[in-house]
N, C-alpha and C positions, 0 to 999 in steps of 0.2 A: 078506521076505528082513534080514535080521542087521544089523546096523551094526557098521561096525570103523571099525577108524582106520588110517592106513597114511602111509606118506614116499611123498613120489615127487620124484624130481628134473627142472624142469622150465623148457627155457631160450627167455626173450623179450625181444623188445627194447623197454623206454620212453624216453621224454625227460621227461628230470629237470631241471629247475632247479636246476644246482649256486647257492648261497650266496652266492659273488658272483654270478651272472649274473643273481638275481635282487636283490642290491645295485645293480647297473647298472641292472635297470631301473624300481627306484626314484629313483636319481638326474636318469636322463633327465628326466623332466618337467617339473625342478626351474627355476626362476626362476633368476638369477644370485643376488640376496641370498636365497631359499631357501635353495639351495649353503650361500654362506654360516653362514650360520644353521646348519646340519647337521653342516660341518666344526670349525665352531668346538668347537659340542657333543661333538662327538668327543672334538677334543682333550680336555674338560674327563673325558669318561668311560674314557678308554682311553690309561694311559698308557704306552704305548709311541709313542704320535705328541702329535710336537710340530710345533713352526710354526719353519721357515727364517727363521731373521732376514734384514731386511734385507740386511744386510751382506755375509751369505753365498749370498747370489742366484744365479748365474751370470749373466754377458750374453746376448744373445740367441746366442751364435754359437755355444756352448759346447753341450757335447754332452748330445745330446737323453738325461733322465733315462727319459722314457716306454716307450723300446727298452731302458733295463737293467732295469726292471722288468715286460716282460715274458718277460726273460728267466729275473728271479726266482718267478714265479709258473711259469713248465716246468718248474724248478727241485723248487720246495717240491712239485710234484705228487709227487714222490716220498719226502716224505717223510724224507730222509736230514738230520733237523737239524744228529745228532754231526757228521756231516764238509761240513755248510754254507759256504761261502767266503761268509760274506754283506759281505763289498768289496765282490766279483765278482757277488750281487747284488742288491746296494740302491746300490751306487756313491756316486755326491750326494745321498741320503736321506741314511745315514750320516753321520757326524761322530764323531772319537776329541777331537778338537781343543777345547783348551782356552778359553775367549775370558772377561777379567774383564768382568762389567757394564759396561755404559757408562748416563750419568745420561741417563734423558732429558729432552727439555724439556717443559712443560707445557701441553696452550696454552690461549689466553687466550679464557674462555667471553666471550660477548657479552656485555653489561649486562641486569638482569633487566628492565628497561621495554622493551625489545627482543623480549619473549618475548611469542611469543600465543598464547591462550588457546584455546578452546572457547565455543563462544556457547551459552547453554544449551539444554536441548530445551525440545519444545513441554510436556512434560508435564510438567518439573518450574515452570516458569512458569503452566503454570496452577493445580496444586496448591497453592507460592504466593497469590494470589488467592484463591482456593478457603477459605486458611486465615484468609484478613483479611475475609472473610466475616460482616456483624452477623448472630448467631443459628447462628456455624460451633459452637458448643457441645452445637446437638445432632445429636445420631452420626446420625439417620436424614439431612442434606441433607444432610450429611462423605459418610456412606458411598454414597448415589448417587452424590454429583458426583465422589464418585474412580472409580465403575466407569465416566461419562459420558468421564471422562479420556481414563479405558483403554482406550477404542474408539473414538481417534481415529487416524485414519494419516497419516498423514505432515503431510500437505495439509492437516491439519485439521477433515476430514468428519467425522460420525459413521457406525463404519461397523458398528453393530447399530441395528435397529430398539428404539421405546421398548418393547413388548413382553417383547424376549429381554431389553431391562436388567432389566422389572420380575422376571422370572423367576431372573435370577441372587442378588437376595434377598428375592423373596417382597415384592415392595413394588407399593403399588397406581399405576397406572397416571397417575394423577392427580398423584401425587407429583413421579413421573419428567421429567410434562412440566413441571412446576414446576421442579423442580428447573435443569431443559434449560435452561429460560428465564434460570437464575441464567448457568450459565454460558458461556451465547449472548450475555450482559452482556461477559463477561471481553476483553481485551486479547488477543489481534489484534481488528479488529473480524470479524465475522464464521465465525468457530471454532466446532463444531459443529453445524454445519448439514447435513441430512440432504440437500444436493445442490446445487446450483449459482447455481439459483431462489433457493433460499433464503438460499444464503451472500449471493449480491447483494442481495437487500432488504434484509438485515441491517446492511448496511453503504448503502444508501441512508437506512433510518431513522435511524444514526446522525451523517448528515450535515442530518438535520432536511429529507428532499426528498419526506415523505409523501403521498398523494396531489398529483403531478408527472404530467407525462407521462414519467418518467424511471421511475418504481416501474411506473407503464403498460405500458410497451414489457415489462422484467424481468418484468413478472407475465403478460398475455396474448399478448407477439407475442413471445417468449426465441426461437423457431425461426425465426419471420424473419429476426428479427435477426442471427439464425449462420449463416441463406441468403443472407447478403447484400441483403434487399429490403426497400431504403430504401424504394422509388415505393409500397409495398402497404403496410407500416408509417403512410408519411405520410398514406394516404388513408384508411385506417380509422381513424386518431386525428383527420386535418381537421387538420395542419400540414402548412405550408410545411417547404424541403425544407430553406432557414433555420435554422426552429429545428427540426426535426429533426438535425440537424447538431451543434445546441446538446447534445443531450440524450444521442444518441450520445454523446460528449465526454466526456461527464460518466457516462458511464458506461462504460467502458474506459476511465478512472481507477479504476474501483476491480480489487480485486484477486482473481481467481475462484482461488487457494491461499493464506491467508492464514497456515495455518503453516506452508509451505514456510521464510518466513527463520529460520523454529528448528528448523529440519531441513533447512540444505542437504547436499548432492552433496558429502559428501570427493570433492579431488579425487587423484586416484590420479600417486606421483610415479615416472616411468618410465626405470628406466636402462637401456641398449641390453643384450643382452646379446654381439653383433655388431654391428662398424660397420665399413658397405661403403668405403671408399675410395679414392681411383682412382689408380694407378702406369703414370706415362708414359701410354698409351693402352689400359689396362685395370682393372678394378675389382678389388680385392683383400681374402676378407673377415679380420678382425685378431677374436679375438675379446676381448673385456671381461674382464679379470682385475685388473681393478683392484682395489681389496680383498678377495678372494679369498688367505684364509692357501695358502699353498706348503707342505707336512706331509712330514715328513720318521720314518723311524724317531731314537727318542728314544735315544740313544747308551748312556745312563749308566741304562735297564732290560735296553739289550742284553747290554749285560757278563753280565748273568744268565744268559743263556744256553749263560753259557763251562762248555768241559767241568768242569773241577773244580770246579765248584758240583754239589753230591749232594743236595740240597734236593729230594724229587722235584712235590711239593706248588708252589713256588714255581715251576718250575720249565717242570708242566703249565699254571699263568696264564699263562707269561710267553708260550707259545707259543703259548693263546688269543686272548691281546690283539694276539700278533705278527699270527697271518693273520688278524684282524678287522685291522688296523690296513695290510697289506698288502692288500687283496683290495679297503679303501676307497681306497689311493692308486690300486690300477691301477680301480676302475671311475670316480673323477674323470678320471684322463686320456684313459680313452675314452667318457665318454662329452663332454670338450672334442674330440676326435676325433668324433665322426661329429655335433656341430656347425657344427663346420667341411666338415667334406665336405657338408653338408645346403645349408649358406651357401653356400658354393663355385656346387652346382649349380643354387641357386636364380640364383645372378647370371651364367650360361648362358645361365638360359632368357628372362632379363628384364632381358635386357643393356639394351634400348634404351627398355624403359623406363626404366635406371635416366638415362639422359642426357634423353632428349625429354619424360617427363612420364608420367602417367595415360590415355594418349589410344592410347602405344604400348605398353599393360598386356598381355600376351598370355596366354591361357588357359593355364592347368596345374593338371594334381591329382596325389595322391600318387601313383600308379601312378609318370609320367616321370618323378620325383625317386627315386624307390626303384628305379626301372629304372637311371637315372642313376649313380648311386650301391652300384647291389649290390644293395640289404639290401630290408628289407620291406618293406611299408608302415605294419601298425603301427607299426614304429621311426619312421619320419617323422613318422607325428602324432602320438607322443611329443615327437619334438625340438621342433615346431616348438608347441606348447602351451605359452604363457603366454612364448610366448618374445618378443623386440621387435628392431630392425636398426634400426641409425642408419641411413640410402641419403640422395644427394644429392635426394631426394626428401622426407624428413623420416624422422620418427621414426614405425618401421610393422612395425602386428604381424606376425610368422612367415606367420601364417596368412590374410595378407593380398593374399599372392601366388595361393595355391590357389581357384580359383574358373571356374564353368562358363566358356561362349565356346558363341556363335553366327555362325553361317558367314554372311559379305555373299552379296551379286551377281556380286563381282566373286572368289569363291574365297579369300578372309579367313577367316578365324577372330579373332571380337572378341570381349573380354570383356567379360561381362557390366555389371562393375565403370567398364568404356568408356563402355558406356551409357549407364547410369544418369545420371555426366556429365553423359551430352550430353543426356539429358532435361534435367537440371536447368535447363539452362545455356537448354532453350528454353524453358522456364516460365519462366526469369525474363528473358527476353526478350520477353515477349508485351505484349500491353495490356492493362495489367488491366479496361476495363471491357470488354472481348469476351475474357476469359483461354480458352486453345485447348483443346477436349475431347481422351482421348484418344484417337479414330476420329481427331482432325487431326492430331495427333503421331504418329498411325502412318503416316500420308501422308507427313507429311517428313518419319522415318527409312527409307521406301519409296524418296524422290529420295535420298535416298543411299546406295541399298543395301542397307540392314538391312533386313530384309522382318519382323516384329512381328505376334504377334497384341495386338486388343486388351486379352483380359483380362492380359498379360504385360506392357505398358504397366500395368494397373492395377497388378497386382500388383511390380514396383518401384519407384513410385508412394506407396505406402503402406508399402514398404521405407524409402524415404528421407521418412517422414510428411509428402508434401506434402501438401497437403488437393487437393475434387474442383472442381472447373472451375466450377462453383456458388459453394462454398465464396470459394476465392480472388474470383471477382468484384467490384469495387470496388464498396464500398456507397451511395457520390455519383460 
């Protein structure tokens, strides 16, 4: 059968994401700080965009520019650029009026002595000590030492074995062991250890406590110490309880994570995206737009679309930037509307939590909010991603309000977060000499009408990083 070329007309329906919809989806999961950065960058790259001066912003009761922007989008779809009534399209986004620039007050910067600097990293601290070691001119010592330091984790432990380091430069394991001893003598004491036991032994040696009961406990009975079996340790070493207390006190003064002081966890500064405030007897969601630039179409570049302008290249360029600016403004407006809808829906579901605390947090899933506001679950998921709400119960991530629930014996649905909080309080109130087992906690919750399996209690306890009952038992 011979191949033939043939033209055919085919009618089909496809779901295509328009550029404006793609941009809206991209902006939706961004936090307020990320959105501010994007808008600032767009103002730099798109000459059709400019930030509205603070003195030109309308009061809250003025006409809503979002509605005017929607009307602009509908008319722009017809692409009747020459007949466009730009004043009708954009309203307050356009302004031909000229205002002389006013001098801006330069804020006074804080003194240099009040500026905090980041602490030096562990790698830099150790490399500096390595460079000051006698015999560092030996390239072998320098190369092996650099390889060892480069394979330390944030806690200061050696993450690679001696054999693995030896293969990095085809060195002998004996030389690697020799240089490792050198690095283990650096500050902080206990660095470059290959495990917790070696880390503590290095610190014991530094304190001059070799051949003592403290060293013996770490070297031979560290498992018993971790399991709080003080009586067994005292029996095996022939020590009295008072003597054992002294040696355990020494061990507790050691640092199990010597490198953490040079790799501190950076604190995250959270700026709420939504504020929940109580107006009279109900809660209201207010978007945090502090610092967010209010954008409009630049009147200077808009004049280039005048009919009298015959430069086609210029008009084509301005049209493209005009369309891009319009899409961005609409996308930002739609993002703010969607976030407000989701926040308002969360308030309606969690009103009692806002008044009375975590005990009254209701189970909630994305589907509940999606059905409430008439949107898809994926849209709600994008909204709650990386967003924070300032509530009467503190600053909480939007995801905090979405979690599963468990039905109680009284027919009520109890939040898993509230159950975890109850487990924590039960453990905090237990007798440290006789800690409660998971089975015992199951019984206590059952008396309160909450029926859970023991493995569920163990799962929640592990998620809260609470040790087992044997590990919680007091040593003395």
